[in-house]
C-alpha positions as CSV (number, residue, x, y, z in Angstrom):
1,X,-29.4,-11.2,-13.4
2,X,-27.3,-8.0,-13.8
3,X,-24.1,-10.2,-13.7
4,X,-25.5,-12.3,-16.5
5,X,-26.5,-9.4,-18.7
6,X,-23.2,-7.6,-18.2
7,X,-21.3,-10.8,-19.0
8,X,-23.3,-11.4,-22.1
9,X,-22.8,-7.8,-23.3
10,X,-19.0,-8.0,-22.7
11,X,-18.7,-11.3,-24.6
12,X,-20.8,-10.2,-27.5
13,X,-19.2,-6.8,-28.0
14,X,-15.7,-8.4,-27.9
15,X,-16.7,-11.0,-30.5
16,X,-18.3,-8.4,-32.8
17,X,-15.5,-5.9,-32.5
18,X,-12.9,-8.5,-33.4
19,X,-14.9,-10.2,-36.2
20,X,-15.5,-6.9,-37.9
21,X,-11.9,-5.9,-37.8
22,X,-10.1,-6.0,-41.2
23,X,-7.6,-8.4,-39.6
24,X,-8.5,-10.4,-36.5
25,X,-4.8,-10.2,-35.4
26,X,-5.2,-6.4,-35.3
27,X,-8.1,-6.5,-32.9
28,X,-6.6,-4.9,-29.8
29,X,-9.8,-4.2,-27.9
30,X,-10.6,-5.5,-24.4
31,X,-13.5,-4.9,-22.1
32,X,-13.7,-4.5,-18.3
33,X,-17.1,-4.5,-16.6
34,X,-18.3,-5.3,-13.1
35,X,-20.6,-5.0,-10.1
36,X,-19.6,-3.4,-6.8
37,X,-21.5,-4.5,-3.8
38,X,-21.6,-2.0,-0.9
39,X,-19.8,0.7,-3.0
40,X,-17.8,3.3,-1.1
41,X,-17.4,5.6,-4.1
42,X,-19.5,6.3,-7.2
43,X,-16.8,5.3,-9.6
44,X,-13.9,2.9,-10.3
45,X,-10.4,3.8,-11.6
46,X,-8.6,1.8,-14.2
47,X,-4.9,2.3,-14.6
48,X,-1.8,0.8,-16.3
49,X,1.9,1.5,-15.9
50,X,1.3,4.0,-13.2
51,X,-1.0,6.1,-15.5
52,X,-4.8,6.4,-15.0
53,X,-6.6,5.2,-18.1
54,X,-10.0,6.5,-17.0
55,X,-12.3,7.0,-14.1
56,X,-15.5,5.1,-14.8
57,X,-18.8,6.0,-13.2
58,X,-21.0,3.4,-11.6
59,X,-24.6,3.3,-12.9
60,X,-27.8,3.0,-10.8
61,X,-27.2,-0.7,-10.2
62,X,-23.6,0.0,-9.0
63,X,-22.2,-1.6,-12.2
64,X,-19.9,-0.4,-14.9
65,X,-18.5,-1.3,-18.3
66,X,-15.4,0.1,-20.1
67,X,-13.7,-0.5,-23.4
68,X,-9.9,-0.4,-23.7
69,X,-8.6,0.3,-27.2
70,X,-5.2,-1.1,-28.3
71,X,-4.8,-3.2,-25.2
72,X,-1.2,-3.6,-24.2
73,X,-0.9,-7.2,-22.8
74,X,0.0,-7.0,-19.1
75,X,-0.9,-5.8,-15.6
76,X,-3.7,-3.4,-15.1
77,X,-5.1,-2.0,-11.9
78,X,-8.7,-1.9,-10.8
79,X,-9.4,0.5,-8.0
80,X,-12.4,1.3,-5.8
81,X,-11.2,2.5,-2.4
82,X,-8.9,-0.5,-2.4
83,X,-7.2,-1.9,-5.5
84,X,-6.1,-5.1,-7.1
85,X,-4.0,-6.1,-10.1
86,X,-5.5,-7.9,-13.0
87,X,-4.1,-9.2,-16.3
88,X,-5.6,-8.1,-19.6
89,X,-4.7,-8.8,-23.3
90,X,-6.5,-8.1,-26.6
91,X,-9.8,-10.1,-26.8
92,X,-10.4,-10.3,-23.1
93,X,-13.8,-9.3,-21.7
94,X,-13.5,-9.6,-18.0
95,X,-16.3,-8.9,-15.5
96,X,-15.3,-8.1,-11.9
97,X,-17.5,-8.9,-8.9
98,X,-16.4,-7.5,-5.5
99,X,-18.0,-6.8,-2.1
100,X,-16.1,-3.9,-0.5
101,X,-16.7,-5.4,3.0
102,X,-14.2,-8.2,2.1
103,X,-12.5,-6.8,-0.9
104,X,-9.8,-9.3,-1.6
105,X,-11.7,-12.3,-0.3
106,X,-14.8,-11.6,-2.4
107,X,-13.1,-10.5,-5.6
108,X,-13.8,-12.8,-8.5
109,X,-13.9,-12.7,-12.3
110,X,-16.1,-14.1,-15.0
111,X,-16.0,-13.8,-18.8
112,X,-13.3,-14.2,-21.4
113,X,-9.9,-14.0,-19.6
114,X,-11.5,-14.6,-16.2
115,X,-9.6,-17.9,-15.6
116,X,-6.3,-16.2,-15.8
117,X,-7.3,-13.5,-13.3
118,X,-8.9,-15.9,-10.9
119,X,-5.6,-17.9,-10.9
120,X,-3.6,-14.8,-10.1
121,X,-6.1,-13.9,-7.3
122,X,-5.7,-17.4,-5.9
123,X,-1.9,-17.0,-5.9
124,X,-2.3,-13.6,-4.1
125,X,-4.5,-15.1,-1.4
126,X,-2.2,-18.1,-1.0
127,X,0.7,-15.7,-0.6
128,X,-1.2,-13.8,2.2
129,X,-1.7,-17.1,3.9
130,X,2.0,-17.7,4.0
131,X,2.5,-14.1,5.2
132,X,0.3,-15.0,8.2
133,X,2.8,-17.7,9.3
134,X,6.0,-15.7,8.6
135,X,6.6,-14.7,12.3
136,X,6.8,-18.4,13.1
137,X,9.0,-19.2,10.1
138,X,11.5,-16.6,11.2
139,X,12.5,-18.8,14.1
140,X,13.4,-21.8,12.2
141,X,16.9,-22.5,10.7
142,X,17.8,-21.2,7.2
143,X,18.0,-24.7,5.7
144,X,14.6,-25.6,7.0
145,X,13.1,-22.2,5.9
146,X,14.6,-22.5,2.4
147,X,13.2,-26.1,2.1
148,X,9.8,-24.9,3.2
149,X,9.7,-22.1,0.7
150,X,11.0,-24.3,-2.1
151,X,8.2,-26.7,-1.3
152,X,5.6,-23.9,-1.6
153,X,7.1,-22.8,-4.9
154,X,7.1,-26.4,-6.3
155,X,3.5,-26.9,-5.3
156,X,2.4,-23.7,-7.0
157,X,4.3,-24.4,-10.2
158,X,2.7,-27.8,-10.4
159,X,-0.7,-26.1,-9.9
160,X,0.1,-23.7,-12.7
161,X,1.2,-26.4,-15.1
162,X,-2.1,-28.3,-14.5
163,X,-3.9,-25.0,-15.1
164,X,-2.2,-24.6,-18.5
165,X,-3.4,-28.1,-19.6
166,X,-7.0,-26.8,-19.2
167,X,-6.7,-23.2,-20.3
168,X,-4.8,-21.8,-23.3
169,X,-2.4,-19.0,-22.2
170,X,-0.1,-16.5,-23.9
171,X,3.6,-16.1,-23.2
172,X,2.8,-12.7,-21.7
173,X,0.5,-14.3,-19.1
174,X,2.8,-17.1,-18.4
175,X,5.6,-14.6,-17.6
176,X,3.3,-12.8,-15.1
177,X,2.1,-16.0,-13.5
178,X,5.6,-17.4,-13.1
179,X,6.7,-14.1,-11.7
180,X,3.9,-14.1,-9.2
181,X,5.1,-17.5,-7.9
182,X,8.9,-16.8,-8.1
183,X,9.1,-13.4,-6.7
184,X,6.6,-14.0,-3.9
185,X,8.9,-16.8,-2.6
186,X,12.1,-14.7,-3.2
187,X,10.5,-11.9,-1.2
188,X,9.9,-14.3,1.8
189,X,13.6,-15.2,1.7
190,X,14.6,-11.6,1.7
191,X,12.3,-11.0,4.7
192,X,13.9,-13.9,6.5
193,X,17.3,-12.3,5.9
194,X,15.9,-9.0,7.3
195,X,14.5,-10.6,10.3
196,X,17.8,-12.2,11.1
197,X,19.6,-8.9,10.7
198,X,17.3,-7.3,13.2
199,X,18.2,-10.0,15.7
200,X,21.8,-8.7,15.8
201,X,20.8,-6.1,18.3
202,X,20.0,-8.9,20.8
203,X,22.9,-11.1,19.8
204,X,20.4,-13.6,18.5
205,X,21.3,-13.6,14.8
206,X,22.6,-16.7,13.1
207,X,25.0,-17.3,10.2
208,X,23.1,-17.8,7.0
209,X,25.0,-20.1,4.5
210,X,25.9,-18.8,1.1
211,X,23.7,-21.4,-0.5
212,X,20.7,-19.7,0.9
213,X,21.4,-16.7,-1.3
214,X,21.6,-18.7,-4.5
215,X,18.2,-17.5,-5.6
216,X,19.6,-14.0,-6.1
217,X,21.5,-15.2,-9.2
218,X,18.3,-15.3,-11.2
219,X,16.9,-11.9,-10.4
220,X,15.8,-9.7,-13.3
221,X,16.7,-6.1,-12.4
222,X,14.9,-4.4,-15.2
223,X,11.6,-6.1,-16.2
224,X,9.4,-3.4,-17.8
225,X,6.3,-5.6,-17.9
226,X,6.5,-6.3,-14.1
227,X,7.7,-3.0,-12.8
228,X,4.3,-2.2,-11.1
229,X,3.3,-5.8,-10.3
230,X,3.2,-6.2,-6.5
231,X,5.1,-9.6,-6.1
232,X,8.1,-8.3,-8.2
233,X,8.1,-4.7,-6.9
234,X,7.8,-5.9,-3.3
235,X,10.6,-8.3,-3.7
236,X,12.9,-5.7,-5.1
237,X,12.1,-3.4,-2.2
238,X,13.0,-6.1,0.3
239,X,16.1,-7.1,-1.6
240,X,17.3,-3.5,-1.8
241,X,16.7,-3.0,1.9
242,X,19.0,-5.9,2.7
243,X,21.7,-4.6,0.3
244,X,21.5,-1.2,2.0
245,X,21.8,-2.7,5.5
246,X,25.0,-4.5,4.4
247,X,26.6,-1.1,4.0
248,X,26.2,-0.1,7.6
249,X,25.6,-3.3,9.5
250,X,28.7,-2.8,11.7
251,X,27.7,0.7,12.7
252,X,23.9,0.9,13.2
253,X,21.0,-1.5,13.7
254,X,18.7,-2.4,10.8
255,X,16.2,0.5,10.3
256,X,14.3,0.9,7.0
257,X,13.3,4.4,8.0
258,X,16.7,5.9,8.9
259,X,18.5,8.4,6.8
260,X,21.6,6.1,6.7
261,X,19.6,3.2,5.3
262,X,17.7,5.2,2.7
263,X,20.7,7.2,1.5
264,X,22.4,3.9,0.7
265,X,19.3,2.4,-0.8
266,X,19.0,5.3,-3.3
267,X,22.6,4.8,-4.4
268,X,22.0,1.0,-4.8
269,X,18.8,1.6,-6.9
270,X,20.9,3.6,-9.2
271,X,23.7,1.1,-9.5
272,X,21.6,-2.2,-9.6
273,X,18.4,-1.5,-11.4
274,X,18.8,-1.5,-15.2
275,X,15.4,-0.1,-16.3
276,X,14.8,3.7,-16.1
277,X,11.1,3.5,-15.4
278,X,11.7,0.9,-12.7
279,X,14.4,3.2,-11.2
280,X,11.9,6.0,-11.1
281,X,9.2,3.9,-9.5
282,X,11.5,2.4,-6.8
283,X,13.2,5.8,-6.0
284,X,9.7,7.4,-5.7
285,X,8.4,4.7,-3.3
286,X,11.6,4.9,-1.3
287,X,11.3,8.7,-0.8
288,X,7.6,8.5,0.0
289,X,8.3,6.0,2.8
290,X,11.3,7.9,4.1
291,X,9.6,11.3,4.1
292,X,6.5,10.0,5.8
293,X,8.7,8.7,8.6
294,X,11.3,11.4,8.6
295,X,12.4,13.2,11.8
296,X,15.1,15.5,10.6
297,X,14.6,18.4,8.2
298,X,18.2,18.6,7.1
299,X,18.4,14.9,6.3
300,X,15.1,15.1,4.4
301,X,16.4,17.8,2.2
302,X,19.6,15.8,1.5
303,X,17.4,12.8,0.5
304,X,15.3,15.0,-1.7
305,X,18.4,16.2,-3.6
306,X,19.7,12.6,-4.0
307,X,16.3,11.6,-5.4
308,X,16.2,14.5,-7.9
309,X,19.6,13.4,-9.2
310,X,18.3,9.9,-9.8
311,X,14.6,10.2,-10.9
312,X,13.9,11.4,-14.4
313,X,10.1,11.6,-14.2
314,X,9.1,15.3,-13.7
315,X,5.7,14.3,-12.2
316,X,7.5,12.1,-9.6
317,X,9.8,15.0,-8.7
318,X,6.9,17.5,-8.4
319,X,5.0,15.0,-6.2
320,X,8.0,14.3,-3.9
321,X,8.9,18.0,-3.6
322,X,5.3,18.7,-2.5
323,X,5.4,15.9,0.0
324,X,8.8,17.1,1.4
325,X,7.3,20.6,1.8
326,X,4.4,19.1,3.8
327,X,6.6,16.9,6.0
328,X,8.9,19.8,6.8
329,X,6.0,21.8,8.0
330,X,5.2,18.9,10.4
331,X,8.7,19.0,11.8
332,X,9.2,19.2,15.6
333,X,8.9,22.8,16.8
334,X,6.7,24.1,14.0
335,X,3.1,25.2,14.6
336,X,0.7,22.5,13.5
337,X,-1.2,23.5,10.3
338,X,-4.7,24.6,10.9
339,X,-7.6,22.6,9.3
340,X,-11.3,22.8,9.4
341,X,-13.2,20.3,11.7
342,X,-16.8,19.5,12.3
343,X,-18.1,18.6,15.8
344,X,-20.7,15.9,16.6
345,X,-23.4,18.7,16.9
346,X,-22.5,19.9,13.3
347,X,-20.6,23.0,14.4
348,X,-17.7,24.1,12.3
349,X,-14.5,24.4,14.3
350,X,-10.8,24.6,13.5
351,X,-8.0,22.4,14.8
352,X,-6.2,25.3,16.6
353,X,-9.3,26.2,18.6
354,X,-9.8,22.7,20.0
355,X,-6.3,22.3,21.3
356,X,-6.4,23.6,24.9
357,X,-3.5,21.7,26.4
358,X,-0.9,19.1,25.3
359,X,-2.8,16.9,22.9
360,X,-2.4,13.6,21.0
361,X,-4.3,13.6,17.7
362,X,-5.3,10.2,16.2
363,X,-7.3,9.3,13.1
364,X,-9.9,6.7,12.3
365,X,-12.6,5.5,9.9
366,X,-16.0,4.0,10.4
367,X,-15.2,1.7,7.6
368,X,-12.8,-0.3,9.8
369,X,-14.7,-1.4,12.8
370,X,-12.0,-3.5,14.3
371,X,-9.5,-0.7,14.0
372,X,-11.6,2.2,15.3
373,X,-12.5,0.1,18.4
374,X,-8.9,-0.8,19.0
375,X,-7.5,2.8,18.6
376,X,-10.2,4.2,20.9
377,X,-9.4,1.6,23.5
378,X,-5.7,2.6,23.2
379,X,-6.6,6.3,23.6
380,X,-8.6,5.5,26.7
381,X,-5.7,3.6,28.2
382,X,-3.3,6.5,27.5
383,X,-5.8,9.1,28.8
384,X,-6.0,7.3,32.1
385,X,-2.2,7.1,32.4
386,X,-1.5,10.6,31.1
387,X,-4.3,13.0,32.1
388,X,-2.1,15.9,31.3
389,X,-2.9,15.3,27.7
390,X,-6.1,15.4,25.7
391,X,-6.6,12.6,23.2
392,X,-8.7,13.8,20.2
393,X,-10.0,11.4,17.6
394,X,-10.5,12.8,14.1
395,X,-12.7,10.8,11.7
396,X,-11.5,10.8,8.0
397,X,-14.8,9.7,6.4
398,X,-17.0,12.0,4.2
399,X,-20.3,10.9,5.8
400,X,-21.3,13.1,8.7
401,X,-24.4,11.2,9.9
402,X,-22.8,7.8,9.7
403,X,-19.9,9.1,11.8
404,X,-22.2,10.6,14.4
405,X,-24.1,7.4,14.7
406,X,-20.8,5.5,15.2
407,X,-19.7,7.9,17.9
408,X,-23.0,7.7,19.7
409,X,-23.5,3.9,19.4
410,X,-19.9,3.3,20.6
411,X,-20.4,5.7,23.6
412,X,-17.5,7.9,22.7
413,X,-17.2,11.3,24.3
414,X,-18.2,13.9,21.7
415,X,-16.1,16.5,23.4
416,X,-13.0,14.7,22.0
417,X,-14.4,13.6,18.6
418,X,-14.3,15.5,15.4
419,X,-14.5,14.9,11.7
420,X,-12.4,16.6,8.9
421,X,-14.6,19.1,7.1
422,X,-12.4,18.7,4.0
423,X,-10.3,15.5,4.1
424,X,-8.3,16.2,1.0
425,X,-7.1,19.5,2.5
426,X,-6.3,17.9,5.8
427,X,-4.6,14.9,4.2
428,X,-2.2,17.3,2.3
429,X,-1.5,19.4,5.4
430,X,-1.3,16.7,8.1
431,X,-0.2,13.8,5.9
432,X,-2.8,11.4,7.3
433,X,-1.3,8.6,5.3
434,X,-2.0,5.7,7.6
435,X,-4.5,5.1,10.3
436,X,-2.1,4.3,13.2
437,X,-0.4,7.7,12.9
438,X,-0.7,10.2,15.7
439,X,0.5,13.8,16.1
440,X,1.7,15.1,19.5
441,X,1.4,18.9,20.1
442,X,1.9,21.1,23.1
443,X,-0.6,23.7,24.5
444,X,0.8,26.4,22.3
445,X,0.2,24.4,19.1
446,X,3.9,23.5,18.6
447,X,4.5,20.1,17.2
448,X,6.3,17.7,19.6
449,X,6.2,14.7,17.2
450,X,4.5,14.9,13.8
451,X,4.7,11.3,13.0
452,X,4.2,9.0,16.0
453,X,2.4,5.6,16.2
454,X,-0.2,5.4,19.0
455,X,0.2,1.6,19.2
456,X,3.9,1.7,19.6
457,X,5.1,1.3,23.2
458,X,7.6,4.1,22.7
459,X,4.8,6.6,22.6
460,X,4.6,6.4,26.4
461,X,8.3,7.3,26.7
462,X,7.6,10.2,24.4
463,X,4.6,11.5,26.4
464,X,6.6,11.3,29.6
465,X,9.6,12.9,28.1
466,X,7.7,15.9,26.8
467,X,6.1,16.4,30.2
468,X,9.5,16.4,31.9
469,X,11.0,19.0,29.5
């Protein structure tokens, strides 16, 4: 019933607002509404071109409605813990329905403009399906791989042409839909090239014929309308990674996180990308990834200076300077920043006080059942092998009672389980940017590795190495 009422309201308000305009062609209004099932927050965020338009509160039924004046036709982002792109243009009145338990799979649209967004969502899910098979595709020859990708592209283009026979679309939408198809396939081809490059370490790489690279001749290096659209942006990232590797392939193995790789990548962004806003976005994302995986303070500072020479957005520069400052504080040899924790018996602690001997910190959320079970199983395995270390799990969620119930029902030892008292503060100090991250410290609170991955087999070499020092 709520869905029907919201949909009716959206449609009626759009029609009225456009019909009462002095000129229908000047009606630039669009509406976004929706229903969030199992909400994780009490609001949604709507953004466009990397700028937040507004934060919209959910009502008592976990629904919302929002009016966008002077709608710029193009890609907008709807965010509620997770996010997804959507297409809006004047006259649209789109209602979103999403269940946070299966965000992408449940996301659907109704209302005026819904067909376009459901199509883009279908392309997105189809692309994820191809992603699931990429490891297998990496092992086939380049001609066969190219033919397979061209077949996928042809099928989707035919699907889109049939869609256009039923639904009237604008040029702005056509450009976005075609880009979704084209750059998703181009990205797969770049990933195939990357996978082959990585095989050089094992002398298993093959020669890729020049004809395979023909798709690169039609790349748009400065599309303003697409600069934040995932298929286009992801493709450019993969393409630039491959160009960067070509600069050092005879000296070092392929490594997206290395100083060598990223110093070349920044220079290539400057020389290849023709749109200033796109340069800023790509250089920002490159620095974020590099700094979050950086190991050497001197190299991080060099990358920061190169970034500041290229990026013209003052907010980007301020953000990256703040991030660099935080990553440097997590460098090997520094004392780990202190943050407030809460124990399972609701006692306020601090991080420094719970570190009694060499310790591995790992992070988890009750929202991801599969992950928290997997990461705890991994910590149990490592604890058995390396009893010299404590393994402390820190929950990143805001709900204390739910966290305690999870710890108790799973049978985890509360002695090694804590929750951040203030996640925002902890996130800024410890850079808990992804859930597989772990931090290794010694008994004196000195950082041994501020950015390890608990699932990576190399962590065992690290643990042994630190014990033998």
